C-alpha positions in Angstrom: 95.0 71.6 80.7 98.4 70.4 79.5 98.4 73.1 76.9 98.2 75.9 79.4 100.6 74.2 81.8 103.2 74.0 79.1 102.6 77.6 78.2 103.0 78.9 81.7 106.2 76.9 82.1 108.0 78.6 79.3 110.4 81.4 79.9 108.8 84.8 79.9 110.8 85.9 76.9 109.5 83.0 74.8 106.0 83.6 76.0 106.1 87.3 75.1 107.0 86.5 71.5 104.1 84.2 71.2 101.8 86.7 72.7 102.9 89.5 70.4 102.2 87.3 67.4 98.7 86.1 68.6 97.4 89.1 70.5 98.6 92.2 68.8 100.2 95.4 70.1 100.7 95.6 73.9 100.2 98.7 75.9 102.8 100.3 78.1 102.5 102.8 81.0 104.4 104.0 84.0 102.4 104.6 87.2 103.5 105.1 90.8 107.1 104.3 89.9 106.0 101.0 88.3 106.7 100.3 84.6 103.7 98.3 83.3 103.0 96.5 80.1 99.9 94.4 79.2 98.6 92.4 76.3 95.4 90.5 75.7 93.3 88.3 73.4 91.2 90.8 71.3 88.5 88.2 70.7 87.7 87.9 74.4 84.6 89.6 76.0 86.1 90.6 79.3 82.7 91.9 80.5 81.5 88.3 80.7 84.0 87.4 83.4 82.4 87.6 86.9 84.2 85.0 89.0 87.8 83.9 89.5 90.0 81.4 91.3 93.7 80.8 91.7 95.3 78.7 89.0 95.5 75.2 90.4 99.1 74.5 89.6 100.9 77.7 90.5 104.7 77.9 90.0 107.0 78.5 93.0 107.7 82.2 93.6 111.1 84.0 93.8 111.5 83.0 97.5 110.8 79.4 96.9 107.4 79.2 98.4 104.9 77.0 96.4 101.7 78.9 95.9 98.8 76.9 97.2 101.2 74.2 98.4 102.2 73.0 101.9 103.2 76.6 102.9 103.4 80.0 101.4 106.4 82.4 101.5 105.8 85.9 102.7 106.1 87.2 99.2 103.5 84.7 98.1 101.1 85.8 100.8 101.6 89.5 99.9 101.0 89.0 96.2 97.9 86.8 96.8 96.4 89.4 99.2 97.1 92.2 96.8 95.6 90.4 93.8 92.5 89.4 95.8 91.9 93.0 96.9 92.3 94.3 93.3 90.0 91.7 91.8 87.3 92.4 94.5 87.6 96.1 93.7 86.9 95.3 90.1 83.7 93.5 91.0 85.0 89.9 90.4 84.1 87.3 93.0 86.6 84.7 94.2 85.1 81.1 94.1 86.5 77.7 94.8 85.1 75.9 91.8 83.9 76.6 88.2 85.4 80.1 87.9 85.2 82.2 84.7 88.9 82.8 84.9 92.0 81.5 86.7 94.6 83.9 88.0 98.3 82.9 88.0 101.3 85.0 88.8 105.1 84.9 89.0 107.7 87.1 90.7 111.4 87.6 90.5 114.0 90.0 91.9 117.0 90.8 89.6 120.2 92.8 89.7 119.9 95.7 87.2 122.2 98.5 86.0 121.3 102.0 84.8 123.5 104.5 83.0 123.4 108.1 84.4 121.7 110.4 81.9 124.1 113.2 83.0 127.2 111.4 81.8 128.8 113.0 78.8 131.4 110.3 77.9 134.4 112.5 78.8 134.8 111.3 82.4 132.7 113.9 84.1 129.0 114.6 84.3 127.1 117.6 83.0 126.4 120.3 85.4 128.0 123.3 87.1 129.8 123.8 90.3 130.8 120.2 90.9 134.4 120.4 89.8 136.3 118.3 87.2 136.0 114.6 87.8 138.7 113.5 85.4 138.5 110.7 82.8 137.7 107.4 84.4 137.0 108.8 87.9 133.3 109.2 87.4 131.1 106.0 87.3 128.1 106.6 85.0 126.5 103.2 85.9 124.8 102.3 89.2 123.4 98.9 90.3 120.0 98.4 91.8 117.4 95.7 92.5 114.3 95.3 90.3 111.2 93.4 91.2 109.1 92.0 88.4 105.6 90.6 88.8 103.7 88.9 86.0 99.9 88.3 86.3 98.1 86.0 84.0 94.3 85.8 83.6 93.3 82.4 82.0 90.0 81.7 80.5 88.8 78.7 82.5 86.5 77.2 79.9 88.9 77.4 77.0 92.1 76.9 79.0 93.8 79.7 77.2 95.5 82.9 78.2 93.2 85.9 78.0 95.3 88.7 79.5 98.8 89.2 80.8 100.1 92.2 82.8 103.7 92.8 83.8 105.0 95.3 86.3 108.6 96.2 87.3 109.8 98.5 90.1 113.1 99.4 91.7 113.4 97.9 95.1 115.3 98.9 98.2 116.0 95.4 99.4 116.4 91.8 98.1 112.7 91.0 98.2 109.4 92.7 97.3 108.0 94.2 100.5 104.3 94.2 101.4 104.0 97.9 100.4 105.8 97.3 97.1 103.7 94.2 96.4 100.5 96.2 96.7 101.9 99.0 94.6 103.0 96.7 91.8 99.9 94.6 91.7 97.7 97.7 91.8 99.6 99.2 88.9 99.4 96.0 86.8 95.7 95.3 87.4 95.0 99.0 86.7 95.2 98.0 83.1 92.5 95.3 83.5 90.1 94.9 81.9 91.5 96.3 78.7 89.5 99.2 77.2 89.9 98.1 73.6 86.4 98.4 72.1 86.7 95.2 70.2 87.3 93.3 73.4 84.5 95.0 75.3 81.5 94.3 73.0 
C-alpha cells in the first residue's frame, strides 16, 4: 500500500515520466473540446475487472475538499458522481470491499496562455478589412482558465497503477462546473478500457 501511496503523491510530471518508461506509448485524442491522453499497463487483462471502489486515501481536490473525508467540496461531489455514472455505464459495479480496482482522481484549475494563430509577428493579424493595427498594438496572447482532471485505475490485488487518463478543457470560471465535470470525465473514461489487443486477451 505504501508503494502506491508514494506514487500517487508524486507530482504529475514525475509520474508521467515513470509511466512512459514502464507502460509504453500513450494515446492522445480531442473530444467534446477536451484534450485527452491515456496510458496503461500492457500486461493487464482489463476484461477481468468487474468491480471497483474509491481509493481509500484520496488526495484533496483543487477546492480543498478531502475526498471521502469529513466533507466533500462541490467539485469533489461532481467528479465522484460523473465517475460513478461512467463506470456503471461500462458495466463495472461499485462495491464497498474487495474490489477488483480502486479509482482515484485529482483536479486542478490553472491560468494558461495561448498565442493567436493569426498573428504574423509584424504587429497586426492576418486577414482583410480590419485595418492596420500597428507594431505592438495587437496582443497575440490571451489568458484563460484550464481545468485538468486525472483519473487513475489501480489494480487492488497488486496495488499497482493499471491505467491513467488525463483530460483538460478550457473553463469559463475559476472552478470546474457540474456540466464541465461530466464532459471531462466522460471524455477521459471514453478511452477506458484500452483497445490494445495485448491488453484485452
